[in-house]
C-alpha positions as CSV (number, residue, x, y, z in Angstrom):
1,M,-5.2,-8.8,43.6
2,K,-6.0,-11.3,40.9
3,I,-8.8,-9.3,39.5
4,I,-5.7,-6.3,39.3
5,S,-3.4,-8.6,37.1
6,M,-6.3,-10.0,34.5
7,I,-7.4,-6.2,34.1
8,L,-3.6,-5.2,33.2
9,V,-3.0,-8.5,30.6
10,I,-6.7,-7.8,28.7
11,L,-5.0,-4.0,28.5
12,I,-1.8,-5.1,27.8
13,L,-2.7,-7.9,25.0
14,S,-5.8,-5.0,23.6
15,F,-2.9,-2.1,23.4
16,S,-1.0,-4.6,21.3
17,M,-4.1,-6.0,18.9
18,C,-4.5,-2.3,18.0
19,W,-0.6,-1.8,17.7
20,A,-0.4,-4.7,15.2
21,Q,-3.1,-3.5,12.9
22,K,-2.0,-2.7,9.5
23,T,-3.8,-0.1,7.2
24,P,-4.6,-1.5,4.4
25,M,-1.5,0.5,2.3
26,E,0.7,-0.8,4.9
27,K,-0.3,-4.3,4.2
28,A,0.0,-4.2,0.3
29,Y,3.8,-2.4,0.7
30,G,4.6,-5.2,2.8
31,L,3.2,-7.5,0.1
32,Y,4.9,-6.1,-2.2
33,F,8.7,-6.0,-0.8
34,Q,7.6,-9.9,0.1
35,G,7.4,-10.1,-4.4
36,K,3.6,-10.7,-3.9
37,M,2.6,-8.2,-6.4
38,K,-0.9,-9.8,-7.6
39,E,-1.6,-9.7,-3.7
40,A,-0.1,-5.7,-3.3
41,I,-1.4,-4.7,-6.5
42,K,-5.1,-5.9,-5.8
43,I,-5.6,-3.6,-2.3
44,M,-3.5,-0.9,-3.9
45,E,-6.5,-0.5,-6.7
46,E,-9.5,-1.1,-3.9
47,Q,-7.4,1.6,-2.6
48,G,-7.2,4.1,-5.2
49,K,-11.0,3.7,-6.1
50,E,-11.6,4.9,-3.0
51,N,-9.4,7.2,-2.6
52,P,-7.1,8.5,-6.0
53,N,-4.1,8.8,-4.6
54,P,-0.7,9.7,-7.0
55,Q,1.5,7.6,-4.8
56,T,-0.6,4.9,-4.4
57,Y,-1.8,4.7,-8.2
58,Y,3.1,5.3,-9.0
59,F,3.6,2.3,-6.7
60,I,0.7,0.4,-8.0
61,G,2.4,1.4,-12.2
62,Y,6.3,0.1,-10.2
63,A,4.2,-3.0,-9.5
64,Y,3.3,-3.8,-12.8
65,Y,6.5,-2.5,-14.4
66,K,8.3,-5.3,-11.5
67,M,6.6,-7.8,-13.3
68,K,7.1,-6.8,-16.8
69,K,3.9,-5.2,-17.7
70,M,4.8,-2.1,-19.6
71,D,1.4,-1.2,-20.9
72,M,-0.4,-1.1,-17.2
73,A,2.8,0.1,-15.8
74,K,2.4,2.9,-17.8
75,E,-1.6,3.1,-17.3
76,Y,-0.6,4.0,-13.6
77,F,2.3,6.2,-13.8
78,D,0.2,8.0,-16.4
79,K,-2.8,8.5,-13.2
80,A,0.1,9.8,-11.0
81,Y,0.9,12.3,-13.6
82,Q,-2.7,13.6,-14.4
83,L,-2.8,13.9,-10.5
84,E,0.4,15.3,-9.4
85,S,3.3,16.6,-11.5
86,F,5.7,15.7,-9.1
87,Y,5.3,12.0,-11.3
88,K,6.3,13.7,-14.6
89,P,7.7,11.1,-16.7
90,V,12.2,11.6,-17.2
91,V,12.6,11.8,-21.0
92,K,15.6,10.7,-21.9
93,K,17.6,12.9,-24.5
């Protein structure tokens, strides 16, 4: 009976640890929403190098925008647009 209980505890703990693991982008989004822009950008830039993705570049651009680093924000917004026209900048008339 003790062996069965121990096995159940081990299984429950192993499943809960799997659920607790986050992807790098989930971690980056969490850091972003905590206001930790530099840490979030670092993770997102690494992910962007491995897997160029317009959403990642757009989010990096927005993080730089929130930090008031407009040149860097524009650079990443442009990268997002180059990969996907959906990210076309809005031009005020």
